[in-house]
C-alpha positions as CSV (number, residue, x, y, z in Angstrom):
1,X,-4.6,49.5,6.8
2,X,-7.5,47.6,8.6
3,X,-8.8,44.5,6.9
4,X,-12.2,42.9,7.1
5,X,-14.1,40.4,5.1
6,X,-17.1,42.0,3.6
7,X,-19.6,40.6,1.1
8,X,-19.8,42.2,-2.4
9,X,-17.8,45.1,-3.7
10,X,-14.3,45.2,-5.1
11,X,-10.9,46.0,-3.6
12,X,-11.6,49.6,-2.8
13,X,-11.7,50.9,0.8
14,X,-15.4,51.0,1.9
15,X,-15.4,52.7,5.2
16,X,-13.1,53.9,7.8
17,X,-12.4,52.2,11.1
18,X,-10.9,54.8,13.5
19,X,-9.7,56.9,10.7
20,X,-8.0,54.0,8.7
21,X,-9.5,52.6,5.5
22,X,-11.1,49.1,5.7
23,X,-10.3,46.8,2.8
24,X,-12.0,43.5,1.8
25,X,-10.1,40.2,2.2
26,X,-10.5,37.3,-0.1
27,X,-8.4,34.9,2.0
28,X,-5.2,34.4,4.0
29,X,-2.6,32.5,2.0
30,X,0.4,32.3,4.4
31,X,1.6,33.3,7.8
32,X,4.9,34.1,9.4
33,X,6.3,35.4,12.6
34,X,8.1,38.6,12.1
35,X,9.7,40.9,14.7
36,X,8.0,39.1,17.5
37,X,4.5,39.3,16.0
38,X,2.4,37.2,13.7
39,X,1.8,38.4,10.2
40,X,-0.6,37.0,7.5
41,X,-0.2,37.2,3.8
42,X,-3.5,38.6,2.5
43,X,-5.1,37.9,-0.9
44,X,-7.3,41.1,-1.5
45,X,-10.8,40.7,-3.0
46,X,-10.8,42.1,-6.5
47,X,-7.0,42.2,-6.8
48,X,-4.6,39.7,-8.4
49,X,-2.2,37.6,-6.3
50,X,0.7,39.9,-7.2
51,X,-0.9,42.5,-4.9
52,X,-0.9,40.2,-1.9
53,X,0.6,41.9,1.2
54,X,1.8,40.9,4.6
55,X,-0.4,42.4,7.4
56,X,0.2,42.2,11.2
57,X,-2.5,40.3,13.1
58,X,-3.7,43.5,14.8
59,X,-4.9,44.9,11.4
60,X,-7.4,42.1,11.0
61,X,-10.6,43.1,12.7
62,X,-12.8,40.2,11.4
63,X,-11.9,37.1,13.4
64,X,-13.8,34.9,10.9
65,X,-10.8,35.4,8.6
66,X,-8.4,34.0,11.2
67,X,-10.8,31.1,11.9
68,X,-11.0,30.1,8.3
69,X,-7.2,30.3,8.0
70,X,-6.7,28.0,11.0
71,X,-9.2,25.5,9.5
72,X,-7.3,25.6,6.2
73,X,-4.0,25.0,8.0
74,X,-5.5,22.0,9.8
75,X,-6.8,20.5,6.5
76,X,-3.4,21.0,4.9
77,X,-1.6,19.3,7.8
78,X,-4.0,16.4,7.8
79,X,-3.5,16.0,4.1
80,X,0.2,16.1,4.4
81,X,0.2,13.5,7.2
82,X,-1.9,11.1,5.0
83,X,0.4,11.7,2.0
84,X,3.5,11.1,4.1
85,X,2.1,7.9,5.7
86,X,1.2,6.4,2.3
87,X,4.6,7.4,0.7
88,X,6.6,6.0,3.6
89,X,4.6,2.7,3.7
90,X,7.1,0.0,2.7
91,X,6.3,-3.2,0.8
92,X,5.3,-5.5,3.5
93,X,5.0,-8.6,1.3
94,X,7.4,-11.6,1.7
95,X,9.7,-11.1,-1.3
96,X,10.9,-14.7,-1.3
97,X,7.3,-16.0,-1.4
98,X,6.4,-13.5,-4.1
99,X,9.3,-14.7,-6.2
100,X,8.4,-18.3,-5.7
101,X,4.8,-17.7,-6.9
102,X,5.8,-15.7,-9.9
103,X,8.6,-17.8,-11.0
104,X,7.3,-21.3,-10.1
105,X,3.6,-21.6,-9.3
106,X,2.2,-19.1,-11.8
107,X,4.5,-20.2,-14.5
108,X,3.0,-23.7,-14.3
109,X,-0.6,-23.1,-13.2
110,X,-3.3,-20.6,-14.0
111,X,-3.5,-17.8,-11.4
112,X,-7.2,-18.3,-10.6
113,X,-6.7,-22.0,-10.1
114,X,-3.7,-21.4,-7.8
115,X,-5.8,-18.9,-5.8
116,X,-8.6,-21.4,-5.3
117,X,-6.2,-24.2,-4.2
118,X,-4.5,-21.8,-1.7
119,X,-7.8,-20.7,-0.3
120,X,-7.7,-17.0,-1.3
121,X,-9.8,-15.2,-3.8
122,X,-8.4,-14.6,-7.3
123,X,-8.7,-10.8,-6.6
124,X,-6.7,-11.2,-3.3
125,X,-3.9,-13.1,-5.1
126,X,-3.9,-10.5,-7.9
127,X,-3.8,-7.6,-5.5
128,X,-1.0,-9.3,-3.5
129,X,1.1,-9.9,-6.7
130,X,0.6,-6.3,-7.8
131,X,1.4,-4.9,-4.3
132,X,-2.0,-3.2,-4.1
133,X,-3.4,-5.3,-1.3
134,X,-4.2,-3.6,2.0
135,X,-1.5,-3.8,4.6
136,X,-3.9,-5.5,7.1
137,X,-4.7,-8.3,4.5
138,X,-1.1,-9.2,3.6
139,X,-0.4,-11.4,6.7
140,X,-3.6,-13.4,6.2
141,X,-3.1,-14.0,2.5
142,X,0.5,-14.9,2.9
143,X,-0.2,-17.4,5.7
144,X,-2.5,-19.2,3.2
145,X,-0.2,-18.9,0.3
146,X,2.8,-20.2,2.4
147,X,0.8,-23.2,3.6
148,X,-0.3,-24.1,0.1
149,X,3.2,-23.6,-1.4
150,X,4.7,-25.9,1.3
151,X,2.1,-28.6,0.6
152,X,2.6,-28.3,-3.2
153,X,6.4,-28.6,-2.8
154,X,5.9,-31.7,-0.7
155,X,3.6,-33.2,-3.4
156,X,6.1,-32.5,-6.2
157,X,8.9,-34.0,-4.1
158,X,6.9,-37.2,-3.5
159,X,6.0,-37.4,-7.2
160,X,2.3,-36.9,-6.6
161,X,0.4,-34.1,-8.3
162,X,-3.2,-34.9,-7.7
163,X,-3.7,-32.1,-5.2
164,X,-2.1,-29.5,-7.5
165,X,-4.2,-27.3,-9.9
166,X,-4.1,-28.5,-13.6
167,X,-1.0,-27.5,-15.4
168,X,-1.2,-24.6,-17.9
169,X,-1.8,-25.8,-21.4
170,X,1.3,-25.4,-23.5
171,X,0.8,-22.8,-26.1
172,X,0.9,-24.3,-29.6
173,X,3.3,-22.6,-31.9
174,X,1.7,-20.5,-34.5
175,X,1.9,-22.4,-37.8
176,X,2.1,-20.6,-41.0
177,X,0.8,-22.1,-44.2
178,X,1.2,-20.3,-47.4
179,X,1.2,-21.5,-51.1
180,X,4.1,-20.4,-53.1
181,X,3.0,-17.8,-55.6
182,X,4.3,-18.2,-59.1
183,X,6.9,-15.5,-59.9
184,X,5.4,-12.6,-61.8
185,X,2.4,-14.6,-63.0
186,X,4.5,-16.3,-65.7
187,X,5.8,-13.0,-67.0
188,X,9.4,-13.2,-66.3
189,X,11.6,-10.2,-66.4
190,X,8.7,-7.7,-66.0
191,X,7.9,-6.1,-62.7
192,X,4.4,-5.7,-61.5
193,X,2.8,-2.8,-63.4
194,X,5.9,-1.9,-65.4
195,X,5.9,-1.5,-69.0
196,X,2.1,-1.4,-69.3
197,X,0.9,1.0,-71.9
198,X,4.4,1.6,-73.2
199,X,5.1,0.9,-76.8
């Protein structure tokens, strides 16, 4: 079997190359080294995947097929490397500082006000809290957040709060007012809708 990429046609042999039929290739899907030689798993044009076969490199007479396969492998390797790098990236945020902001500062003050006082944008603070901030920005944002938290702790310790953002407004409890409805509209012993029309 000799394989070549040809335009048009189905999966039938179109011509003979040195006495061997030439078939059309859709693409190479895998490769392996078998018995000291390289083989490629061929997806044939016009045939389903169950008909894919392993062919030795010497059977492939159109080098464009091999070039396309090498490009496909390079793209797959680059994609796998990017996926691996993003999956292995650890959370670089200072966990103690993160806990302090969540439990202390953001419980007392509005997030946007804390961001302004700390010198970061509300979007940066939000991304830092969610862990979606870029790894290059983490250090700069945390430097400002650490400095502001230290200054704020100092102000609280000295009893001064004039440099702090305004405190969150306490949520008012929901009050419920309802008038008491007279029981059964003055018709005691009869349920709603019962007994109507009955003799």
